[in-house]
N, C-alpha and C positions, 0 to 999 in steps of 0.2 A: 502493497499501501506506501508506505514512505518512499519505496524506488520509485511509484510510479510517480508521481503531486513533485518533487525531483525532477522528473523528465519533463512535465508537461513546465510548469514553471519554465526550466531549458527553453523551452517554446519559445514558451514565449516573451522570455529574455534574446531569444533570435533575433524573433516577429518584432520587436520595442528597436533592440538596434540596427535593424535593418532600415526601418523608414527612418530612424533616427539619418544614420547615412542619408539615404535621400534628399531629407530636408536640409542635408547642412550642403551635402552639394548644389543642388536648389540656391540654396545662401550664396555658397562659392559662385555660380556664376549671377547673381549678380550684381558681387560684390563685382566694380574697376580688380585689375590686375594692379594697381598699383599701392595698392593699401598696404596687400601683402607686404 
């Protein structure tokens, strides 16, 4: 039971990381290159 729960939370974390990465890439696209 615990193992299933940790697998599920890991999956959720991966999904959140994927969305976060997409959001960061979207933001970086709108930021002028010179600011970096």
